[in-house]
N, C-alpha and C positions, 0 to 999 in steps of 0.2 A: 504494500500500500504506500503510495507516494502522497505527500502532503505539502501544500504550499504554505509558507510561513505567514502570508498575508491572512488577515482574519476574514475577509470576504469569501463567500463560497466560490469554489472553482466551477466555472460554467464551461460547458463543452466548447463554446465559441472562443474561449481563450486559446485553444489549441487549433492549429491549422490542419494537422494531420494526426489521425488517431486510428489505430488498428481496432476498430469497433467490435470485431468479433470477440476480443479478449479483454476489453477495457470498459469499465463503467465508472460513472461519477456519482459519488455519494457525499453530499454536503461539501466539505472542504477537502475530501480525499479523492484520489484517483486510484481505483482498485483493479488489479489484474485478476481476471476470472478464468483464465485458461489453466492447463496443466503442464504439458510439455511444449506448448507453443511459445512464440515470442510476441509480446505486446509492446508496441512502440507508441509513445506520445511525444508529439513535437509541437513546441510553442508557436504561436502565430507570428511573433516578432523575432527577427534574427538578433544575435548578439552584435553589438556595435561598440565603438569606443565610449559612447555615452551610456549604453546599456550593456555592460560587460560582466554582469554578475547574476547568478541565480542560485537558489538553494533548494535542496530536496531533503525532506525529513522522512526516513523510512520508519514507519510505525509497526510493520509486521514483515519480517524478512522471509517468511514462508518456510516451507520444509527444506528446500535446497539452497536457499539464499541466492538464487539465480537472478541477481539484480545488477544492472549496469546503469551508471549515470554518466552522461557525456553530451557531446554536441556533434551534430552532423549537418550536412548540406540539406537543403530543402527537399530534394528528391530522393533522399536516402530510403532504401527499401524498408517497408514496415514489418518485414518478416526476418530481419537480420539484427543481431545485437549491435549497438553502436560500438565502433572501434574495430570491427571485423573487416570493414571495406573502406575503399578510398573515400576521402572526404569526411572522416569521422574519427573521433578520439573518445575513449571512455574508460572509467574505472569500473572494474568488475568486482563486486563484493564477494562472490563465492570463492575466488582464488587470490584476491588482493593484488591483482595485476592491472597495469595500465596498458590498454590496447590502442595502437595508433595505426589505423588503416590496414591492418592485417590480423590474421587469426592467432598470432603469437604475441603474447604480452610480456612485459617486464615487471619484475617485483616493484610494487609501489606502496602498498599499505597493508593493513591488517585484513585477514579473512574474517568473515562473520560466522 
């Protein structure tokens, strides 16, 4: 479950691209509803010099802790974890690695 730190409810219009087969919005939370699939949520607005910061609070890491937080280009495939393909970078919580545009990561932080 992902949670925006802002107190206003997260509305689906905040996100430009959502893998709706596996994502649902509940109040301020974005919840993954799949099992072995990948659910991607991409914000409407790109990161810029003026808007260069975002936060994600993980409320429930799930059974396998298969969560990645990162950034990707606007047309990134919704069925691929960020960091695995060109135009993306992401921290994967299950193995504590940082992935940059390929399927092999480097040690970055703690595993959950």
